MARNULUM-357352 format. One record per residue: x, y, z of N, C-alpha, C in turn; residue in three letters. Coordinates in steps of 0.05 Angstrom, whole numbers, plus 5000, padded with zeros to 4 digits. Layout:
XYZXYZXYZALA/...
This chain:
501749765000500050005000501850245000MET/501450424981503050674979501250904989LYS/502351055007500851275020502251545013VAL/500751735001501752004996500252185015SER/501752315033500552475055501352765050PHE/499252945044499853235040499553375067ARG/501753475077501753605103501853905099SER/500654055119500754345118503554445125ALA/504954275139507654355147509654275125LYS/511854395125513954325106516554265121SER/518154115110520654055124522153835109GLY/524653785116526353575103525453295111ALA/525753105094525052825100527152695117GLY/526352475131528252315147529252085131THR/531151935143532251695129530051485126ALA/530351315105528451095101528450915125SER/526050835134525850665158523350485156THR/523150285173520850105175519550165202ILE/516950225202515650305227513450105232ILE/513449975255511349795263509049945275SER/506649885266504250025276503949975305THR/504849755315504549705344506049895360ALA/508350005348510050185364508750465367ALA/506850535350505750795352502950805363VAL/501650575365498950565375498750645405LEU/500950605419500950665448500750965454THR/501251125433501151415438498551545428ALA/496551375421494051475409492551655429SER/492451585454490851745473491952025476ALA/494552055477495752315481495452495457ALA/494952385433494752545409491852635403LEU/489852525416487052585409486452885412CYS/487353005433486853295437488253465416ALA/490753385409492253525389490953515362ALA/489653285356488353255330486053455327LYS/484553495348482253675347483153965341LEU/485454035352486454315349487854365322ALA/488854135310490454175285488654225261ALA/489754375241488154425217487854165201PRO/485754145185485353905168487353895146LYS/488253655140490153605119489153375102THR/489653385076488753175058490852955056GLU/489952705058491752475055490552285035ALA/492252175017491351984997492751715001VAL/491151505004492251235008491851074982ILE/494150964972494050794949494450504958PHE/492450334955492550054963492049884939ASP/494249824924493949684899492549864879GLY/490349764868488649924850486650094866GLU/486550064891484550204908485750464918TYR/484250684914485150954922483051074941ILE/483951174963482051304982483351564993GLU/481651774994482652035003481552095031THR/483252195048482552255076483152545081TYR/481452665099482152925111483052865140ASN/485452935146486652865172487653115186THR/487653095212488753305229491553235238ARG/492553005229495252915238497353115229ALA/499153165247501253355241503753225231GLY/504052965234506452825224505652535217ASP/507752385208507252105199506151935221LEU/507351935244506451755266503551815273ASN/502752075274500052135280498152025259GLU/499052035234497351925213496951625216PHE/499151485223498951195227497051135250ILE/497151285272495351245294492451285285LEU/492051485268489351545258488251315241GLU/490151165228489250945210489350665224GLN/489350665251489750405264487650205259ASP/485250295250483150105244483649975217ARG/485250085200485849975174488249785175ARG/489949815195492449665196492349455219LEU/493649235213493949015233496649055247HIS/496848975272499449005286501748865271PRO/501148655255503248515241503948635214PHE/502348835205503048975180505649125184ASP/507049155162509649305164509449545145ARG/510349785156510250035141513150125136ILE/513750165111516450255104516250545095THR/517750715108517951005101519951035078TYR/518951145056520551155032521551435026ALA/520751645042521751915037519452115033GLY/520152355025518252575021517652604991MET/515152684986514352744958515153034952THR/514953104927515653384919513853584931GLU/511353504937509353684948509453694979SER/511453564991511753565020510253345034GLY/509053165019507652935032509552715039GLY/508552505052510152275059509552045039TYR/511651905032511451665015511751415034GLU/509651255034509751015051509150765034LEU/510350535042509650275031508750095054VAL/506250005052505149835073505249545063VAL/506549365078506749085072504748935090GLU/502648835079500548715095501548445106ARG/500648385131501348125143499847905127ALA/501247675122499947455107497447355121PRO/495447285105493047155116493446855115ASP/493046725139493646445141491046305150ILE/490546075137488345905145489545655158THR/489045615183490045375198487845165199ILE/488444925189486544705190487744495208VAL/486444445231487444255250485144145266ALA/485143885271483143755288480243815278ASP/479843835252477243885241476244175243GLY/478044365250477244645253479044815235ILE/477645005222479145205206479245465221GLU/481645585221482045835236483546035218LYS/482446275216483746485200485346665219GLU/487946695213489746855229491647015211VAL/493047205224495147355211497847245220LYS/499847275203502447175210504547395205ALA/506647385220508947555215510447445191LEU/510847615172512247525148515047435155ARG/515847195146518447085152518546905176GLY/516546895193516646715216516046435206GLU/516846235221516545955213513745855220THR/513045635207510445515212510245425241VAL/512445315251512345215279511945455298SER/513145685293512645915310509746005309ASP/508546005285505746075282503945895298LEU/504445625295502745435310503145455340LEU/505545515349506045545378504445795388ALA/504546015372503046245381500046205382ARG/499146025365496245965365495545725383GLU/497545635398497145415418496245155405CYS/497345095381496744845367499244665369ILE/499144445383501444265386501344035367THR/503643915363503843685345506343525353TYR/506443275344508843115349510043025323ASP/512342875324513842825299512242635281TYR/510342485291508742305274506542455259CYS/505742685269503642845255504842965230ASP/503143025211504043145186503243435185HIS/505243605184504743895182505643995154VAL/503844135141504444245115503544535113SER/505444715105508244665099509844565123PRO/512244475118513844355140514244565162GLU/514544465187514744655209517044855207PRO/519244785194521544965191521245165168ASP/519145135152518745305129518045595138ALA/519045795124518446075130515946155115SER/514246315128511846415116512446665100ILE/511946655074512546885057510147005044THR/507746895048505346995037502946845046GLY/500646915036498146785043498346485038ASN/497446325056497546035052495645895072CYS/495445635068493945465087495845275101THR/495745265127497445085143495544865154VAL/496344615147494644385156496244215176THR/494944115196496043935215494343675214VAL/495543465202494143215200495143025222GLU/493342945239494142775262494842495252ARG/496842375265497842115258495841895264SER/496041675250494341445254496041195252PHE/495140965262496740725263497140595235PRO/499540505230500240355206501840115214VAL/501139875203502639635211504539555188THR/506939485196508939395176509939115184ILE/509638925165510738655168513238625151ASN/515538585165518038565150520038415167ALA/521638245153523838105166522937945191ASP/520437825189519437665211518437815235GLY/518238085232517438255254514938415246VAL/512938425263510638605259510838845276THR/510739075264511139325278508839515271LYS/507639635292505539835288506740105295THR/506640295276507740555280505540765274THR/506141015278504241225273505341415252ALA/503641505234504541695213502041815200ALA/502542015184500342145169501542305146ALA/500042315124500742505102503242445087GLY/504242195088506642135073506141875057ILE/508041825039507841585022508941345037THR/508341105026509540865037512540875037VAL/513640965014516640985012517741175033GLY/516541395038517441585059517341465087GLU/515141305091514841175117517040975122LEU/517640815101519740615103522540745109LEU/523040965096525541105101525641205130ILE/523341305139523241405167523741175187ARG/522740945180523040715198525640555193GLU/527340655175529940525171529740255156GLY/527640215140527239975125528040015096LEU/530039865087530939885059529939655043LYS/529139715018528239505000530439414981LEU/530739154979532639044960531539054932GLY/533238994913532439024885530238834876GLY/530038604890527938404883525738374904TYR/525838544925523838524946521038594934ASP/519038474947516238514937514538634960GLU/512538794953510738904972507838874962MET/505938894981503138884973502039164965ASN/503839354962503039624953505539744940CYS/505139994930507340134917508540344937SER/511040394933512340604950511240874945THR/509840914922508641174916505841204928ASP/504740984939502041004951502141174976ASP/499941324981499641475006498641285027MET/499741315051498841145073496041225082ILE/494641045095491941105105491540955131TYR/489641045146489140935173488440645171GLU/489740485188489240195188490740035166GLY/492540175152493940045130495939845141MET/496239615126498239415132500039385109THR/502639415113504639395092506239135096ILE/506038965076507438705077509938715059ASP/512238675070514738665055515738385053ILE/516038285029517138015024519938035014THR/521837935029524637945021525237735000ARG/526237814978526937634956529837664948VAL/531337444948534137454941534737234920GLN/536537294902537437094882540537064887TYR/541236814890544136744893545036564871LYS/547336624860548436454839551136334847GLU/551536084839554235964842554635764819HIS/557135724814557835554791558435264801GLU/557735084784558334804789559634694764LYS/561834554768563334444745563134144744LYS/562434044721562233754717564133664695GLN/565633444700567533354680566133234656PRO/567333264632566433144607568632944599ILE/568132684602570332484597571132504567PRO/573732464563574732464536574432184524PHE/574232174497574031914483576831844473ASP/577131594465579731494455579331404426THR/581031514409580931444381583331274374GLU/582831064359584930874352585430894322TYR/588030924315588730934287590930724282ILE/591230644258593430454251595830614240THR/598130514246600630644236602430444223SER/603330504198605130324185607930334196PRO/608430524215611030554226611330414254ASN/609330264262609330124287608829834282ILE/610229664297610029374295607329284305LYS/606229074291603728964299603928864328ILE/601928934344601928864373602929084390GLY/604129284379605129514394603429764388GLU/603629954406602030204401603630434413SER/602830674404604030924414601731124418GLU/602131284439600131504444600931744427THR/599231814409599632044392598732304406VAL/596432294420595432524434594332434461THR/595332564482594332504509591432604512GLU/589732444523586932524527586732704552GLY/584732894551584233074573581233124575LYS/580233084600577433124604576633414600ASP/574233464590573233734587571633804612GLY/570434044612568934134635566434274626THR/564134194638561634344634561234524657ALA/560834784652560434984672557435044674ILE/556334984697553435024702553035234723ILE/551335434717550635644736548035564750THR/548135554777545735494793544635754804ILE/542135814797540836054808538735974828THR/539136064853537335984875535636234883GLU/533136184888531336404897530636354926LYS/531036564942530336554970528136754976TYR/526036664990523836844998523836845029VAL/524237085040524437115069526436925081ASN/528736885067530836725077530636435072GLY/528436335060528036055054528335995024GLU/529735785018530135704990527535594979LEU/526635714957524035634945524435514917VAL/526635574903527035464876529935464869SER/530635294851533435284841533335214812SER/534835354796534935314767537735294757GLU/538235094740540935044730541035134700ALA/543135274693543535374666546335314656THR/546535194632549235154621550335424612ASP/552635494623553735764616556535744603THR/557635494600560235474587561135184585GLY/562735134565563834864561566734884552VAL/568434734566571234694557571234414545ILE/571534404518571334144504573633954512GLU/573033704514575133504520577033474497PRO/579433384503581333304482581533004481ILE/580732894458580632604456583532494454ASN/583832254466586332114463586531984436ALA/588931984424589331854399591531644403VAL/590831394398592731164401593331044374ILE/595831034367596730914342597430624347ALA/596130444332596630154335598230054311GLU/600229884317602029794296600629624274GLY/601529664249600529514227602729374211ALA/605229434219607529324205608429054216ALA/609628884199610528624208612728664229ILE/614428864224616628934243616829234244GLY/618429334262618729624264620329724240THR/619129894224620529994200623030154207PRO/625030134189627430294193626830584184TYR/625330604162624630874152621930944164SER/621831174176619431274188618031494171LYS/618931514146617731714129614731654126ARG/613131864123610231844121609431824092GLU/607631644086606631624059603631574060GLY/602331604036599431574035598831284029ASN/598931114049598330834046597530704072PHE/596230474070595530334095596430044092THR/596729914115597629634116595529454128LEU/595429214119593829004131595528754133LYS/595828664158597628434163600428494153ASN/601228754154603928824146604328874117GLY/602228834101602428864072600729094063ILE/601729264044600129484034597529384022PRO/595429524029592729444019592429523989THR/593829723980593629803952596429863941GLU/597029763917599629813904599329753875TYR/601329843858601129803829602129523822GLU/604329443833605429173829607529123850TYR/608528883851610628813870612928683855VAL/615428763864617828653853619328503874LEU/620628283866622128123886625028133878LYS/626728173898629528173892631228263916GLY/633828283910635728343932635628653937LYS/635628713963635828993971638229013990VAL/640029183982642429223997642329494013THR/644429544028644429794045646929954037ALA/646630224038648930394034648830634053TYR/651130754055651330994072652731214056TYR/652631454065653931684052655231854074ALA/657531954069658832114090657232364096PRO/657832464120656432714128657132934108GLU/655233104102655533314083654333254057GLY/653733004051652332934027649332964032VAL/648033134017645233204023643433144000VAL/644433083976642733043953643032773941GLY/641232713923641332453908641632513878THR/641932293863642232323834639832473822TYR/637432413832635032543820634632833829SER/636332923847636033193858634333203883GLY/633232973891631632973915633432963939ARG/632533053963634333053986635032763995PRO/637432734006638232474016637432454045LEU/635432274050634432224077633931934081VAL/633631844106632731574110630131524096ILE/630031324079627731284061628331334032GLY/630831434027631731463999633031193991SER/632331103966633530853957634630903928VAL/636830763923637930763896636630553879GLY/636130603853634730413836635830433808VAL/635130243791635630263763633130403752ASP/633330653743630930793734629530663711PRO/630930473697629530333675627630123687ASP/628130043712626529833725624529973744VAL/625530143760623830303779624330593774ILE/622530733761622931023754623431193779PRO/625131393776625431593798622731713806PHE/622431753832619931873842617931663850GLY/618431413844616531203852616531173882SER/614031123893613731073921613730773926GLU/615230683946615730403950615130323979LEU/614530073983614429964010616029704010TYR/618129694027620129474025620029314051ILE/619729044048619728864071621028604062VAL/622728484079624028234072621928014068SER/622727814051620827594045620227434070GLU/622127414089621527254113620327424135ASP/620027684130618727864149620527954172GLY/623027874172624827944195625828234193THR/625928344169626928614165624928784149HIS/624329014160622529194147623929464143VAL/624329534118625429804113623230014114TYR/620929944102618630124104618330294079GLY/617130524083616430704061619030834050TYR/619230844023621630964010620831093984ALA/622631263974622231393948624731333931VAL/624331243906626531193888627731453879ALA/630131513888631331783883634231773876SER/635631543879638431543874639031313855ASP/641531293846642331063828645030963838THR/647030943822649530843831650330603813GLY/651330403826652130163811649929953812ASP/647530043809645229853810644929703784ILE/645129853761644529733736646429493730LYS/645329263725646829023718648028893742GLY/647428983766648728863790647028633802SER/644628613793642928403805641528503831GLY/642028753837640728873861638329033852VAL/636128983866633629133859633629413871LEU/634429443895634529703909636929713927CYS/638029953931640130003951639030213970ASP/638530133995637130304014639130464031ALA/638630724033640330894049639730854079TYR/642030814094641830754122642930964141MET/644531144130645731344148648431434138GLY/650031524157652631654150655031474157THR/654631234169656831074176656430784166THR/658630644164658430364155656930194175TYR/657330254201655930104222652930124219GLU/651930344207649030374204647930164185ASP/649630054168648729864148648929574157CYS/650229524179650729254187648129104194LEU/646229254206643729114213642329004189TRP/642429154167640929064143642528884125TRP/645028954120646828814102645328774075GLN/644428534068642928484043640628294050ALA/638328364039635928204045634428164018GLN/633227924017631527883994628727974002TYR/627728153986625328293995623128293973CYS/620728363984618528433967618428743966ASN/618628853942618429143939615729213926VAL/614029323943611329403933611529683921TYR/610829703896610829973883608030093888VAL/608030293906605530423913604530603891LEU/606430753879605830923856608330933839SER/607930973813610130973794610931253788VAL/613531323791614531593787614831653757GLY/615431903752615631993723618532013715ASP/620331903732623231893726624432173724ASN/623232373736624232643734626732683751SER/628632843741630932923757630933223759VAL/631833333781631533613786634133773782TYR/636433633781638933783780639733843751TRP/638633713731639433753704638234003692MET/
């Protein structure tokens, strides 16, 4: 409310100040006689869009306030803003907030001091409450304008949780807020018979079901299998382990559900497999242990190749070559399994399998790659045994069956 007061007196304005109407009302009786003697003065009050003109006998600002005591409440605040150009007073009146208090089924209209807390207002109006009651706005909130203050009395609410039944008192809050107040935390899988967003009500029962899921792994072995193969480089009746077997592992995840601490279900899920490594056992197919362990594309049955082009019978001798000799006449490398031949009888590059007629000596798989003094010597093949004479003593000369597994093209690589 802005007040422009035209006074018959003139003078300088005072500093801006806030004047409480209660401070000046006490002087009203002493000023009554002075008012009657003073000349009339016009005063204009601006209250928002409302304008009212008064004729007053007040001689100064305080007297005018006393004259207006029926328009002002003791909690209203008047701010002196200075003098107008015409010598009047400029005032700003801040009205005390209008408050409606709703408590215990009764509505009460009161004024409040601007800035005081809700709890101070309720105390002044002799309205008590405890921590379970719901006060809105909150007791610590400051009053800044017209509003309604409600006091909702608490009522009983029952909570069943963790095997305990508890009855507490509350009002005006949600289930979630009540649980926080009571120090009850919900797990990620817990279940309730209501929502945390529901407002509590009198006689309400809140049931909390604790739900937990626990996982653990279980490992089960997967036995390995054994695979048997035949090898032309092993004697019949003997065997060798080519690959060691190793059990695999099946990883199973067990998910258990607990309700209020009791196991109610269990579910198994395959989550991983470590495949087993099968054992490989090579069983002998040769009549005797071959001297040459070179690998070829052939199989044996009862020590004899199952497939071949033809078989030659004749003497097979042994030879050696000093260290440093690495090649053969055909240009192929000199290794155990290289044999010298008459290329007109056995072409270079032919694949051979050589075993003595009596089965006591097995040279094994060989490739016709060398020559020498074979032609016209009566020797069918000359088998390479190594780098020393002693290497040849075991074989010496044997009458053999030479199975031609494939016929070479007589090619030489050094020419």
